[in-house]
C-alpha positions as CSV (number, residue, x, y, z in Angstrom):
1,M,10.1,-4.1,-43.1
2,K,10.8,-6.2,-40.7
3,K,10.7,-3.9,-37.2
4,F,13.5,-4.7,-34.7
5,Y,12.3,-3.5,-32.2
6,E,9.5,-3.3,-29.2
7,T,7.7,-0.3,-27.3
8,W,6.4,-0.8,-23.5
9,P,4.2,1.4,-21.6
10,F,5.7,2.8,-18.4
11,N,2.8,1.4,-16.7
12,F,2.2,-1.3,-13.9
13,G,2.7,-4.2,-15.7
14,A,3.4,-2.6,-19.2
15,I,0.1,-3.4,-19.9
16,H,-0.9,-2.1,-23.8
17,K,-4.4,-2.1,-23.8
18,Q,-5.3,0.1,-20.3
19,D,-8.4,1.1,-20.1
20,F,-10.0,3.1,-17.3
21,K,-13.2,2.6,-18.0
22,R,-12.8,-1.2,-17.9
23,S,-10.8,-0.8,-15.0
24,K,-11.4,-2.2,-11.7
25,I,-8.5,-1.3,-9.8
26,V,-6.3,2.0,-10.6
27,V,-2.8,2.3,-9.6
28,A,-1.5,5.6,-8.2
29,P,2.1,6.1,-8.0
30,V,2.6,9.4,-5.5
31,P,6.6,9.6,-5.2
32,Y,6.5,11.9,-2.0
33,D,8.9,11.7,1.7
34,A,8.9,15.0,2.6
35,T,8.5,13.5,6.5
36,A,11.0,11.2,6.2
37,S,13.4,10.3,9.1
38,F,16.1,7.7,9.7
39,K,16.7,7.5,6.5
40,G,14.9,9.7,2.6
41,G,14.6,8.1,-0.7
42,M,11.0,6.4,-0.7
43,R,10.1,9.1,-3.5
44,E,11.9,6.7,-6.2
45,G,9.5,3.5,-4.4
46,P,6.8,4.1,-7.1
47,Y,9.0,4.4,-10.1
48,A,10.9,1.1,-8.6
49,I,7.9,-1.1,-8.2
50,I,6.2,-0.1,-11.7
51,G,10.3,-0.5,-13.5
52,N,10.0,-4.2,-12.1
53,S,7.0,-5.2,-12.6
54,R,6.9,-4.9,-16.0
55,Y,9.4,-8.1,-15.4
56,V,7.2,-10.1,-13.4
57,D,6.1,-12.9,-15.3
58,E,2.4,-13.7,-15.1
59,L,2.4,-9.8,-16.2
60,L,2.9,-10.6,-19.3
61,E,0.7,-10.2,-22.4
62,D,-0.3,-13.6,-24.0
63,G,0.7,-12.3,-27.5
64,K,-2.5,-10.9,-28.0
65,G,-2.4,-8.1,-25.1
66,E,-5.9,-9.2,-23.5
67,N,-4.5,-12.0,-20.6
68,L,-2.4,-11.8,-17.9
69,T,-2.3,-14.5,-15.1
70,G,-4.9,-14.3,-12.9
71,L,-6.3,-10.9,-13.7
72,K,-7.1,-9.4,-17.9
73,T,-5.0,-6.6,-18.9
74,T,-8.3,-4.0,-18.5
75,D,-8.7,-5.4,-14.7
76,I,-6.0,-2.3,-14.0
77,F,-5.6,1.4,-15.3
78,T,-2.3,3.1,-14.0
79,L,-1.9,7.0,-13.2
80,D,0.2,9.1,-14.3
81,E,2.3,10.3,-11.0
82,I,0.4,11.7,-8.0
83,V,2.6,15.4,-7.9
84,L,2.0,16.7,-3.8
85,S,2.3,20.1,-2.5
86,R,5.8,21.5,-0.9
87,N,4.1,23.7,0.5
88,S,3.0,21.8,4.2
89,A,2.8,18.3,5.0
90,K,-1.0,18.5,5.5
91,E,-1.6,20.6,2.4
92,A,0.3,17.2,0.8
93,I,-2.2,14.8,2.6
94,D,-5.1,17.3,1.4
95,G,-3.8,16.5,-1.8
96,V,-3.4,12.7,-1.4
97,E,-7.3,12.8,-0.2
98,Q,-8.5,14.7,-3.2
99,A,-6.8,13.1,-5.8
100,I,-7.6,9.4,-4.3
101,F,-11.4,10.5,-4.3
102,E,-11.2,12.3,-7.6
103,E,-9.7,10.5,-9.5
104,I,-10.6,7.0,-8.8
105,V,-13.2,6.4,-6.0
106,K,-16.0,9.0,-7.0
107,Y,-15.4,6.4,-10.6
108,N,-16.4,3.2,-8.1
109,K,-13.0,2.3,-9.1
110,I,-10.0,0.2,-5.9
111,P,-7.6,2.2,-5.7
112,L,-4.0,1.2,-5.3
113,M,-1.6,3.4,-4.4
114,L,1.9,3.2,-4.2
115,G,4.4,5.4,-1.9
116,G,5.7,7.1,-0.9
117,E,6.1,6.8,3.2
118,H,3.7,5.9,5.1
119,S,2.2,9.3,5.6
120,I,0.1,9.3,2.9
121,T,-1.9,6.5,3.7
122,L,-3.7,9.7,5.8
123,G,-5.3,10.9,2.7
124,A,-6.1,8.3,0.9
125,V,-8.0,6.8,3.5
126,K,-9.6,9.7,4.5
127,G,-10.7,10.0,0.2
128,L,-12.5,6.6,0.3
129,K,-14.3,7.3,4.2
130,K,-16.5,9.8,1.8
131,K,-17.5,6.5,0.4
132,Y,-17.5,4.2,2.8
133,K,-19.3,5.1,6.1
134,D,-17.6,1.9,8.0
135,L,-14.3,1.9,6.7
136,S,-12.0,-0.1,8.6
137,V,-8.0,-0.4,7.8
138,L,-6.0,-3.4,7.7
139,Q,-2.3,-2.2,9.1
140,F,1.4,-4.6,8.1
141,D,4.1,-2.4,9.4
142,A,7.3,-2.8,11.5
143,H,5.8,-0.2,13.7
144,T,3.2,1.2,15.4
145,D,3.2,4.8,13.7
146,L,0.8,6.4,16.4
147,M,2.9,9.4,17.8
148,N,1.1,12.3,18.3
149,E,3.4,14.2,16.7
150,Y,6.9,13.9,15.5
151,E,10.0,16.3,14.5
152,G,6.9,18.6,14.9
153,S,4.7,17.2,13.0
154,K,1.6,15.6,13.6
155,Y,1.5,14.7,9.8
156,S,4.4,12.2,9.6
157,H,4.6,8.8,8.5
158,A,5.2,8.2,12.4
159,C,1.9,9.5,13.1
160,V,-0.2,7.8,10.4
161,M,-2.3,5.8,11.8
162,R,-3.1,8.1,14.8
163,R,-4.4,10.5,12.3
164,I,-6.9,7.5,11.3
165,L,-7.9,6.9,14.3
166,E,-9.2,10.1,15.5
167,Q,-11.6,9.4,12.0
168,K,-13.2,6.9,14.1
169,I,-11.9,4.5,12.1
170,P,-11.0,1.3,12.9
171,A,-7.7,-0.6,12.9
172,V,-5.5,-3.6,13.4
173,Q,-1.9,-3.3,13.4
174,I,-0.1,-6.7,12.3
175,G,4.0,-7.4,12.0
176,I,4.5,-4.4,15.0
177,R,7.9,-4.9,16.9
178,N,9.4,-1.3,17.9
179,T,7.2,1.0,19.7
180,N,7.3,3.3,23.1
181,T,5.9,4.3,26.4
182,E,4.2,7.4,24.5
183,I,2.3,4.4,22.1
184,E,1.8,2.2,25.2
185,E,-0.1,4.4,27.0
186,Y,-1.7,5.2,24.4
187,L,-2.5,2.0,23.6
188,K,-4.5,1.2,27.1
189,K,-6.4,3.6,26.3
190,N,-7.2,3.6,23.2
191,R,-9.7,0.1,22.1
192,N,-10.2,1.5,18.1
193,I,-7.6,-0.6,17.2
194,S,-5.9,-4.8,17.8
195,V,-2.3,-5.0,17.3
196,Y,-0.6,-8.1,17.2
197,K,3.0,-8.5,17.1
198,A,5.7,-10.2,15.5
199,P,6.5,-13.0,14.8
200,G,3.7,-15.2,12.8
201,L,0.8,-13.8,11.9
202,P,-2.6,-14.4,13.9
203,E,-5.7,-16.4,12.4
204,T,-7.5,-14.6,9.6
205,E,-10.8,-15.4,11.1
206,E,-9.6,-14.0,14.3
207,I,-8.8,-10.6,12.0
208,A,-12.3,-10.4,10.2
209,G,-13.7,-10.4,13.3
210,K,-12.1,-7.3,14.4
211,L,-12.9,-5.7,11.1
212,S,-15.6,-4.0,9.2
213,K,-16.9,-5.3,6.2
214,N,-15.2,-2.5,3.6
215,V,-11.1,-2.7,4.7
216,Y,-8.2,-1.0,3.5
217,L,-5.1,-2.4,3.7
218,T,-2.0,-1.0,3.9
219,F,1.4,-2.6,3.5
220,D,4.3,-1.2,4.7
221,L,7.4,-2.3,3.7
222,D,9.2,-2.9,6.6
223,A,6.7,-5.7,7.7
224,F,8.7,-8.0,5.9
225,D,12.1,-9.2,7.8
226,P,15.2,-7.3,6.4
227,S,16.5,-10.6,5.5
228,I,14.2,-10.1,2.3
229,M,13.6,-6.2,2.6
230,P,16.5,-4.4,2.9
231,S,15.7,-1.3,1.1
232,V,13.1,0.5,3.7
233,G,13.7,3.8,5.4
234,T,13.5,1.7,8.6
235,P,14.5,-1.4,8.6
236,E,13.5,-3.4,11.9
237,P,14.8,-7.3,12.4
238,G,12.3,-10.1,12.9
239,G,9.6,-8.9,10.2
240,L,7.3,-11.3,8.2
241,L,8.1,-13.5,5.2
242,W,7.2,-14.1,2.2
243,H,4.8,-17.3,2.1
244,E,3.2,-16.5,5.1
245,T,1.9,-12.7,4.5
246,I,1.1,-13.8,1.1
247,N,-1.6,-16.9,2.1
248,F,-3.1,-14.0,4.8
249,I,-3.6,-11.7,2.4
250,N,-5.7,-14.4,0.7
251,E,-7.1,-15.4,2.9
252,I,-8.4,-12.1,4.6
253,S,-9.3,-10.6,1.1
254,Q,-12.5,-13.6,1.0
255,R,-13.4,-12.6,4.8
256,V,-13.9,-8.3,4.4
257,N,-14.2,-5.9,1.3
258,I,-10.8,-4.9,0.3
259,V,-12.0,-1.4,-1.3
260,G,-9.0,0.5,-1.3
261,A,-4.7,-0.5,-0.5
262,D,-1.1,0.6,-0.6
263,V,2.3,-0.6,-0.8
264,V,4.4,2.1,1.3
265,E,8.4,2.8,2.6
266,L,10.3,1.3,-0.3
267,M,13.3,2.7,-0.5
268,P,14.9,1.5,-3.3
269,I,19.5,0.7,-2.8
270,P,20.7,1.5,-5.9
271,G,22.3,-1.9,-7.3
272,L,20.4,-4.1,-5.6
273,H,17.3,-5.4,-7.5
274,A,15.5,-8.4,-5.4
275,P,13.7,-5.7,-2.8
276,D,12.2,-3.8,-5.6
277,F,11.2,-7.0,-7.7
278,L,9.9,-8.1,-4.2
279,A,7.4,-5.0,-4.4
280,A,6.7,-5.2,-7.4
281,K,6.0,-8.7,-7.0
282,L,3.6,-8.2,-3.7
283,V,1.5,-5.4,-5.6
284,Y,0.9,-8.0,-7.7
285,E,-0.4,-10.6,-5.3
286,I,-2.5,-7.6,-3.1
287,T,-4.2,-7.1,-7.1
288,K,-5.3,-10.5,-7.6
289,A,-6.2,-11.4,-4.2
290,I,-8.8,-8.8,-4.4
291,L,-10.2,-9.2,-7.6
292,A,-10.5,-13.3,-6.8
293,K,-13.0,-11.1,-4.9
294,T,-14.7,-8.6,-6.3
295,I,-14.5,-11.2,-10.0
């Protein structure tokens, strides 16, 4: 009998032949937004990214279920969603650390986390730090996220980079265009972080010189200009644009070893699909850039 239907797996790229053992990159959906402040809804981000990835042409299988554009179907594996504790923000971050290490890093895979809000990055970085002692962080963001405390919590999305720096992990920030006096005073005293404000992007050679060999790339989608990425909790005018950003990621990935990454802060707007598709395409571009170095 002729078959009148298809079945599409609900994973990044709708890949039919996922294989964890052969995979190089493991996608980890983390639907968490408990410390969201200005707007909420980032917990829907991972589902929107995965859903839209199923229509990224480069991720369509070749008919044999073997190849995608720029990678093989066995290069990438999507975990089931990581559900975090609701008892406290700290407990949630501890859960991210545990999951990233136990489910991905321990098996010598590269984690690519889908948020969710930016606070979860701390857990991923701590999980990777167990393996890579020389880890540094490359952050794309409109905000420094360097508050010591926000709304009574030291584990807010607004504090994530402050907590990372306290782990003796150096960082470089790109796309910044919103700070305050507390942050400016902190930056004057801290030599372990370099901040590059928008507009424009610095030279990749300069950035690579400030990073260690092994790098965690964290991409808050509000780094992009709201004209192409309005679906974030805290949009800021004057941000980065698509082609310059993708070119930068491709270039920097050839100069450092990206051992983990995340794309966070997507807050889907009902009926507005272009930003969700952009986020999915960004995850694909980051994946391709990492594999171009590791292959």
